[in-house]
N, C-alpha and C positions, 0 to 999 in steps of 0.2 A: 581296956585302954588301947590295945593294938587295933581293935576294930574301929574305935573312934578316930585314931590317927589315919587309918586307911580311908575312912569316910571323908575326913577333911581333905586328904590328898585328892580324892575323886572330885570333890566339889571345886577345888582349886583348878583342876584340869578342865572342868566344864566352864570356867569363867573365861570369856573371850577378851582378848586384848583390844586396845583401840586400833584403828586403821593405821598401818605403817606405809607411808608413801615410798614408792620406788623412785630412783633418781631420774630415770628416763622420762622426759616430758617432750611431746611433739606438738607443734602448732600448725594448723592448716586452715587457711581462709578465716582466721580469727577465732578458731575453735581449738582450745588446748585439750590434749588427751593425756589423762593421768591414769596410772595403775597403782594398786595398793594391795596389801594382804593383812589379815589378822589371824591369830591362832589362839587356841586354848591349851597349848603345849602338847596336844595330841593330833588335832586336825587343823587344817588351814583353809581359810577362805581367800580366794583371789577375787579381784574386782577391777572395774575401770570407771572412769567418769569423763565425760566430754563437757567442757565448759565454754560458753560464749564469753570471750574476754572483754566485751564492751564495758561492763560495770567495773571490772578491775582496772581497765585503762582510765576510766573516769576517776577512780581513786588515785591512780598514779599521777594524774595531772594536777593534783593538789600538793604534790611533793616538789620542793624547789629543785632538787637534783634532776628529777625526771623531766622537768620543764625545759631543761637545757639540751635535751637530746635533739639531734638534727631532724629526726623523724617527726617530732612534735612541731618544730619550726617549719618544716616543709608543709605539713598539713595546715597550719595556721596561715602561712603565706598564701597557699592556694585558696583557702576558704574565704579569706578576707580580701584578697587582691592587693594587699599592702604589706609592708614589712615593719610598720611602726605600731603594731598592736600591743596590748598589755594584758597580763593575766589578772583576773578578779576572782581569786579562789573562794572568797566568801560567797559569791553568787554562782560559782561554778560556770564561768564563762570567760571568753576573751573579748575585750573591748577594742574597737578600732574607730578612728574618726572617718566620717563620710566626707570626702573632699570633693566639693563641687567642681565640675569640669572647667569652669571659668575662674577658679581661685579668687573669690571675692575678698579674701583677707590679704592679698598682695597688692601693693601699689603699682608695682611694675611686673610685667608678665612677658613671657616669650610667646610670640604668635607665629604659627606656621600655616600659611595659606595653602590649601590643598588644590593647586591648579589642576584642572581637568575633572574635578568632581562635578556631580550633577547640580549641586548647589553653588552658584557663583560666589556666595558670601560665606561659604564654609571655611572655617579656620579652627585650628587646634590651639588651645591655650595650655601652657605648661609652665611650671616654676623653674625650669632650667632648659637650656638649649638641647642638650643630649636627649632629654625626655621628650621634648617637642618633636625632634627629628625621628625618634623611635616610634612615637605615636603616629606620625605621618606615614611611615612605612607600613605600620600595622593597619592603618585605615585602608591603604591601597591593597594590602593582602586580603582584606575582607571583600573588597570590590572584585578582585581577580583571584579567587581561591586556587586556580591552577598554578599560579606563580607564588613562590615563597619570597616575599619582599624582604630585603635587607636594607640597612641604613648605614650611612657614613657621615659622621659629623666632623667637619673640618676645623671647627673652632672659629672664634671671632675674626673677621677679616676687615671690618670697618668699625671705627669708633670715633664718633664726632659729637660728643656732648650728650644730648638727650636720647640719641638713638645709637644703637650698635647692631650690626647685622652678623649673621653667621650662615654659612652655606650648608645646606642639607642635601645629600644625595640619597635617592631611594629608587629601588627597582629590583628586578629579579636576580641580578648579580651585583657583586660589590665592585667589580672591575669594568664591567661594560653593560650597555643597555640601561643605564640609569638616567633618571631625571633629577634635576636639581631645583631648589627653590631657596629664596632668602627668608630666613627667620628673623623676626624683628623683636628687639627688646624695647618695649615702649610702655607708656602708662596704661594701666589696666582699666578699660572702660567699665568693668563690672566691679571695681573696688568698692567695698562697703566697710567703712570704719566701725560700724556697729555690728559687724558679722559675729554671730555666735556659733561655734562649732557644734555639730551633732554627732552622736556616736551610735554605732550598731554593735550588736553582740552576737557571738557564736557560742553555743552551749558546748560544754565539755563532752557531752554525748555525741554531738555532731563531729567534734574533733576526733573522738575515739573511732567513730565510723569511718572517718577519712583516713586515719592511720591504717585501719584494717584494709580499706580498699586500695591504699597505696602499695600494698604487698603485691598487687597485680599490675602495678604501673609499667608502662612500656619503657620508662626511664629506669634503667637497671640500678643506678645509684639510689634513687628514691625507694625502689622496691626492696633493695637489700637493707637499707637503713630501717625501713618500716618492719621488716621481718625480724631484725635484731631487737627492735624495741618490744615487739610482741613476745619474743622468746624471753626477754628480760622480765617482762611483767608476769608471764606464765610461771617462771621459776622463782619469782619473788616469794612464793609460799615457803621456800626453804630459808629465807633470810632470818638471821639471828635476831635482828631488830624488828620487833613486831610492827613498828610504824612503817616499815618498808615492805610489809607483806600485803601486796595489793590483791593477791588471791589468798583466800583464807580457807583453812580446813573446813570450816562450817559451810562453805560453798559446795563442798564435795561429798560430805558424809551421807546425805540422803541418796545421792546418785550411787555411791559405793554400795550402800545397803540394797538398793534396787537391783543392781547388776551383779551381785556377788554369786559365786559358784564354788562348790566344794572341790578342793584340789584332790586329784586322784593319785 
């Protein structure tokens, strides 16, 4: 009987536990570094796993709470070029409307003629005067990359029925060296009453890649928000609610087994 008990105790000691995660998790360039250990009550194995967070971020983008993070909003704004995109979680993408430059769905349009451009008929169309003025300054910034053009919209100064004008200043400085032009609110010659909007999509995987790349953004606010998002995703493995675990233990076990070493 005593020998049988000793044998059972020895067998129990040889049975290894599951991997136990350590609390410290670090993230570098979208790669999360995890460490863990397991024991048979006599010996210990330590190990580590490096995980590309792209797939975990894609999972997180299906979560309503994670969709509200500013890091996600920044990535979607940059990728789509607009701010009125919407999540389509069923298809794992973001949808946004492709707005034609001449706004055919608007009966009235703001027109900003770009005086001095190589095309004498060149004009910018926009759905609001501030946007038209900003677009005008951005156009000239592209023509003269050495200068950083700025704009100043002064507001409507003439209003006489069918037309109203607004002054737009643009140039390398806001206080001096600027050129001005009149923007006109008039009937849109490209108006199409039968216009049907078209939509483009950005996959969740592209958004995940953008969030990761934003950790290296020259804009410190954007980079810090992206880093915080990645850290949250990486540490979601500890969440009590399994639906909030965007990284799963199953993602790491094979790596832990491959990298294990006996603790001395």
